[in-house]
C-alpha positions as CSV (number, residue, x, y, z in Angstrom):
1,M,-17.2,64.2,230.8
2,T,-17.7,67.2,233.2
3,V,-21.1,67.0,235.0
4,Q,-22.5,70.7,235.3
5,V,-24.6,70.9,238.6
6,L,-27.2,73.5,239.8
7,L,-27.8,73.5,243.5
8,V,-31.2,74.4,244.6
9,D,-31.8,74.9,248.4
10,D,-33.3,77.6,250.4
11,Q,-30.7,76.7,253.2
12,A,-27.5,78.4,252.9
13,A,-25.5,76.4,254.9
14,F,-26.7,73.3,253.1
15,R,-25.7,74.9,249.7
16,R,-22.2,75.5,251.2
17,A,-21.8,72.0,252.4
18,A,-23.1,70.5,249.1
19,A,-20.7,73.0,247.3
20,L,-17.7,71.5,249.1
21,V,-19.0,68.0,248.4
22,L,-19.1,69.1,244.5
23,A,-15.6,70.7,244.8
24,R,-13.8,67.6,246.0
25,L,-15.6,65.5,243.4
26,P,-13.7,64.8,240.2
27,G,-16.0,65.5,237.3
28,F,-18.6,67.4,238.8
29,V,-18.8,71.4,238.8
30,L,-20.9,73.8,240.4
31,I,-22.1,76.1,237.9
32,G,-24.9,78.0,239.8
33,E,-27.2,78.0,242.9
34,A,-30.6,79.0,243.5
35,D,-32.7,79.2,246.5
36,S,-36.4,78.9,245.3
37,G,-38.3,76.8,242.9
38,E,-39.0,79.9,240.8
39,A,-35.3,80.9,240.7
40,S,-34.3,77.2,239.8
41,I,-36.5,77.4,236.5
42,G,-34.7,80.6,235.5
43,A,-31.4,79.2,236.5
44,V,-32.0,76.0,234.6
45,R,-32.9,78.1,231.3
46,Q,-30.0,80.1,231.7
47,L,-27.2,77.7,232.8
48,R,-28.3,74.6,231.0
49,P,-27.0,71.9,233.6
50,D,-26.5,68.6,233.4
51,L,-27.7,67.9,236.9
52,V,-30.2,69.8,239.3
53,L,-29.9,68.9,243.2
54,M,-33.3,70.1,244.0
55,D,-34.4,70.4,247.7
56,V,-38.0,69.3,248.2
57,H,-39.2,71.9,250.5
58,L,-38.6,75.5,249.0
59,P,-40.3,78.8,249.4
60,G,-42.9,79.3,246.7
61,I,-43.3,76.4,244.3
62,D,-41.7,73.5,246.0
63,G,-38.8,71.2,244.3
64,T,-41.4,68.7,242.9
65,E,-43.2,71.3,241.0
66,A,-40.2,73.0,240.0
67,T,-38.9,69.7,238.5
68,R,-42.1,69.1,237.0
69,R,-41.9,72.7,235.3
70,I,-38.0,72.1,234.3
71,L,-38.7,69.0,232.8
72,A,-41.8,70.0,231.0
73,E,-40.0,73.0,229.6
74,A,-37.2,70.7,228.5
75,A,-39.6,68.4,226.6
76,G,-40.1,71.2,224.0
77,G,-36.7,70.1,222.1
78,R,-33.4,70.6,224.2
79,E,-31.9,67.7,226.5
80,P,-33.4,68.0,230.0
81,P,-31.2,67.8,233.1
82,V,-31.2,65.1,235.2
83,V,-32.9,66.2,238.6
84,F,-32.3,64.4,242.1
85,L,-34.4,65.4,244.8
86,L,-33.1,66.2,248.2
87,S,-34.4,66.0,251.7
88,T,-33.9,65.6,255.2
89,Y,-36.9,63.4,255.6
90,E,-37.0,59.7,255.0
91,A,-36.7,58.3,251.1
92,A,-40.0,56.3,251.6
93,D,-41.9,59.6,252.2
94,Y,-40.7,60.7,248.9
95,L,-40.4,57.8,246.5
96,S,-43.6,58.2,245.1
97,Q,-43.6,61.9,244.6
98,T,-39.9,61.4,243.0
99,A,-41.5,59.2,240.2
100,A,-44.5,61.4,239.9
101,C,-42.5,64.6,239.1
102,G,-40.0,63.1,236.7
103,A,-37.1,63.2,239.1
104,A,-34.4,60.4,238.6
105,A,-33.6,59.7,242.2
106,Y,-34.3,60.8,245.7
107,L,-31.0,61.5,248.0
108,P,-31.5,61.9,251.6
109,K,-29.5,65.2,252.8
110,A,-27.9,63.3,255.9
111,E,-26.4,60.6,253.4
112,F,-25.3,63.2,250.7
113,G,-21.8,62.8,249.9
114,P,-19.4,62.1,247.0
115,K,-20.1,58.2,246.7
116,L,-24.1,58.6,246.9
117,L,-23.9,61.5,244.2
118,Q,-21.4,59.2,242.0
119,T,-23.7,56.1,242.3
120,A,-26.9,58.1,241.7
121,W,-25.3,59.6,238.8
122,A,-24.1,56.4,237.1
123,A,-27.7,54.8,237.9
124,A,-29.5,57.7,236.0
125,N,-27.1,57.3,233.1
126,A,-26.9,53.8,232.1
127,D,-24.0,54.7,229.3
128,H,-22.1,56.8,232.0
129,Q,-19.4,55.0,233.8
130,P,-19.1,56.2,237.4
131,I,-16.4,59.1,237.8
132,E,-13.4,57.6,239.8
């Protein structure tokens, strides 16, 4: 199975770095990028990704509100994407927000890499085996 990923971050440098991680990770493919919460909602509608990597701090609506909206739209009948929130801040600062907005996990940007992404994806999909 190929996991189609939408990357949402307002920092181009992080988008480039995350794209390199995804390019080297078998089974994950970057299908699009967005640089704001509003743009992420439109991109999800158009691209229908399996996974959204969503920065918490975005211009306009933030990542938690964008996640709420994306998942609410999906509740109308189509399969919702899995959303992982990302930030440079400590996980403890965002655990309650992660659960409240419906995101599957919080991933610190400082720890973002292939192993963390695979582990989080496997945890979010109980029937999904980690891609080796």
